[in-house]
C-alpha positions, 0 to 999 in steps of 0.5 A: 568106063572111060579113063581120063588121058591125064589119069591114065596110069596113075593109081587111085592113091596118086590120084587122091593125092593130086586132087587133094593138092588142087584142093589146097591150092584152090583153097589158098587162092580163094582166101587171097581173092577174098582179102583182095575183095575186102581190100577193094571194098575198104579202099572204096569206102575210104575214097568215098569218104575223101571225096565227100569231105573234099565236096562238103569242106572245100566246096569242090564239085567232084562227083557228077550229078546223077540226073544230067541237066539238058543244055538250054543252048541246044534245041530239041530235035523233033522226031517224025512218027 
C-alpha cells in the first residue's frame, strides 16, 4: 500500500480530524461563493433595470444594438474565389 507523504506518521483519527476540518472549511467557502453569485446576479438585474429606465424615460441610447448595421460609406470588398 502506498502512503501519502503528508499522512506519514499520522494516526487514522488525526487524518479523520484533518479531513473534517477541511470539509468544514470547504463548506464555508462554498456558502460564501454562493452568496457572492447571488449578489452578483441581483446587481446585474438592478443595473439592467436602471439601463432600461434610462433608455425609455430619458431616451438615452445606452446599449449597443444586437445586429450592427454596415456602414454605407465604405464599399464592400470583392473576394476572389
